[in-house]
N, C-alpha and C positions, 0 to 999 in steps of 0.2 A: 504493500499499499504505498501511500505517499506522505510520510512524515516530514515533518519539518526539521527534523530534530533541531588623544592629545594633541595638541596645536603641533602639526608636523614641522612649523618654523623653528621651533625650539627642540626639535629632537635630533639626536645624534645621527639620524640617518642623513639629514641635509649634508654634513660635512663628510661623512663617509662615502657618499655617492655624488658630491657635487663635481668631481672632476671629470666623470663621464656620464653623468644623468642628470634629469630633471624631475623633481618631485611634482607630480600632479595630481588632481582630483577628478573622479569621473563625474559625468553628469548626473545629477542626483534625481531626474524627473524622467519619465518615459511617457509617450502618448499611447495608452491602449488602444487599439482599434484605430490609431490616428488621430483621436479627438478627445480622449478622457485621459488627463493628466494624472498620473501616480508616482509617487515616491519608489524608487526602485527597491529600496530595502523595506519589505513588508513584513507580516505577521502571518504565520500558518498555525492553525487551531487544532492539528491532530494530537498535539500534546495535551490538550485539555479533555482527551478521552484516557482511559484506564489502558492497561497492557493488553496488546492486540488490538487497540482502539475500540475496546468494549468496554461500555460503561463509563461513569465519569471518572477523571483521575481525582478529583478532590472530595474529601467527604463532606465539605461545606463548599457549595457552589459560589460562595462570596469571595472565595480565595480565585477563581477563575474569573469572575467579573472584575476584580481587583486589575488582574494582568490585562484584561482587554481595554478597560478604561485608560489604563496607564500606557498601553501601546499608542492609542489615539491622542492622548496628551501629549506624548512624546513625538507626534507628527506623523505617524503611521496612517496611511490612508488607501492601504491595500490590505484587506482581510482574505486569506485563501482557507477554505474549509472544503467539506464535503458531507452529502447527507449520511454516509455511513461511519462518519466519525462518531462512534457511541453504540449504535446508529441513534442519529439525531440530536445526541448530546451536545455536540459542538454549535450546531447552527441554532439551538435553543438558547444556548449561553451567549453568543453573539446579541440576539435580540433581548434578552433580559439585562445584559450590560449596557447596550448603546442605542436602543430604540426608546425615544425617536433620533433617527440617525443624524448626525451632524453633516454640513453640507459638503460634499466632495468626498466623503467616504464610500469606497469601492468595494463591495462583496463578490468575491468569487467563488462558486460551490461547483461541485460537480455531483453527476448522477450517472447511473449505469452499471452500478456495483449493488450487489445485495449481500448484506452480511447476516448470518444466523448464528454465530458465535465467534469467539475472539479468534478463533483458527479455521472458521469455515466462512467462504465467500465465493459467490459466483458472478458472471458476467451476464447482464440482461440489457440488451439494446433494441429490444422490441418497441416498435413506435408507441404503444399503448403503455408500455412500462416507463419510458422516458416521461411521456405527458404525465403520468402519475407520480413520478418522483420530483418532475419541475413543479407540480403544483403543490406538493407536500413542502418542498423546501421554502417554496413563497410563503405558505401558511407559517411555518416555524420562524422564518426571518422576518414575517411581519413586513414584506413588500409587496408593490405590485408588479415591479421589475426586478429582474436578477441582473447585475451588470454583466458578469462574466459566467456563462454557463458551459461546464467542460464535460466532455464524454469520459468518465473515468477510466473506461479501457474500450477499444473498439470490441464490437461482438462479432467473433468471426462467424457466426452463424445466421447473422442478418446481414443483407447487403449495405455497403456503406453508404448508398444512395439514400436508402430508406432511414439510417440513422441520422445522416447529415440533414436530409429532407425534414426530419422531424424537428430537429432543432430550428430550422428555417421557418417551419410552420409556428413554432413557440414563438419566434423573434417577430414573425408578421403579427402576430395575435398580441404583441406588447408584454409578453412574459419574460422576455430576455433581450439583453442589448446586443452581448456579443458572443460569439460561439468559440470554443476552445477545446482542445485535444488532449489526452494524458497517455504518456508511453506509446508513442508512434516512432517509426521510421521515416526517412527522407521519402520513400516512395508514397507511403500512406498519407502523409502531409500533403505532397504533391497531388494524389488523387482528391483529397478533401478539398485543396484549393481550386480543383476544377469544378467543384460543385458550390461552393460558397465561400465568403470572407471568413479566414480563420484569424483570431485575433491572438491566440495564445496556444502554447504548448507547454507541456510538463513532462519531464524527463530526467531521469537521475542524472546528475551532473555535480562534479566537484573536483577538487584539485587533484584527487586521486583517482577519480573516475571519469574519464573523459571521452567515452565512448560515443558521445552523441555529437561530437564534432561537427560531422557532415549536416547533421540537422541543425545545428548551431548557426552554419554558415546559410542554410537555406533560410532560417529565420531572419537573420541580417538582411539578405537581400530583398525579403518580402515585407521588412518591417513588423515582423511577429514577435510578440513578446514571450521569452523563454523563461518559464519559472522553474528553476532546478530544484526537484526534491532530493532529499538528504544532502542539502548544501554543506553540512558539516561532516560527510561522511559516515553518518550514524555511529558518531564516536570513534570512527576509525582512522583520523589523520594522525597517526602516530607510526606510520611505516617507514617507507624511504624518503619522504618529505620532512621527517620529524627534526632532523638537524638543520634543514633550511629553515622550516617553521621557528626553531627556537633562535635563529640567527636574526631573522626579521622581525619577530614578535619582541626581541630585546632591543632592537633599534626604536621600534616604536612605543615601547612600554607598554605592550598590548599581550593578549592571550593567544594562543593557537588559533581559536575558534574565530575571533576577530580578524585575525590575518585571514584566514580561509574565506570568510565572507567578503573582506577587503577585496581578495584577489578575485572572486567572481565579480563585484562591481567594476572592477579595472579590466576584466578580461575582455568584456563586450558590453555595448551600449543597451543590449536586448536583453540581458540577463536580470531578472528580477528576483532574487532570492528571497524567500519567505520563511527564515528560521522559526522554529516553534519551540515554545518552552511553556510550563506550567508555573514558574517561578519568577517573583518580580526581579530578582537580582541577576539572573541569568537575561530575562528581558533587556534589562538596561546595559548589561555587557554586550549583546547583540547587537543592539541599535547604535551603540558607540562605534561599531565598525564602520559605519557610513562617514566618518569623520577621518579615517585613516587615509593618508594620500601615500601610496606606493611609488615608488620610483622605478624606471624601466631595469635598474639594477636588482632591485628587489624581486619584480616580476620574473626576470630570467632565472634568477637563483631559484625560486619556488619551481617554475615548469621544468628546469633541468633535472631538478632534483625527484619531481614527480614522475619524470620519464625514466629514471633508472630503475 
């Protein structure tokens, strides 16, 4: 499934790299669908559900409400969720915490996967199922329109034209604004683009897992947002890149996770990481990554280490 799992002008990285590099900051905003501005570092809600994305994470829902409200207070205006986080738990928490919603808040949710336990789920892309799932998400989120509705998985048993066509019907009915896809390859995205405008994709992508490079390039060419899931490697950023992360993190007075998120923001202007957490302190740590300005030397060090 799709978890989300300091001023550089005074940082030693300036002097360390000044001879051959320029410190720079990535663009903080992306226009979703070419028209809806969102801050590129968002918040993913998978971690508000329990183990296996089943049930609530917190015994007291006020803890999850506090995290959601703090994320928005800190400037996050892109929330990534799904109907099967819980199931239903994450969407209901978003509405409890933030409805009536502040102007400019963009909520992305997903449908097309049915959960029956923490260990059991199956894909269901039948048109009647997608319509019912979208309507249920609208009720839970207390919205008339979902900003970005994403197929959580393509259903191999249902023609792609039927799945995309259903989302187009929902769009034409005013129930969704933009369409997205989750876990696709370049050929699948190309086929979907022949049927409808696609505003986003979500694939696994992080410093140590860059198997979707071709897809990322396709997104760049078409101006499609790429929301990487497992942006922190699901806690696995300790392998071949650990030493490089140590060095770059030390230069910036940052954590490994912050550097991994900063790398994504620098890697491509269409990458919109939405790391998730159920803890306020970890939320603050993640969001601070947007303030880290990496140099080309930092980027090369990280990428060379990850390639080994």
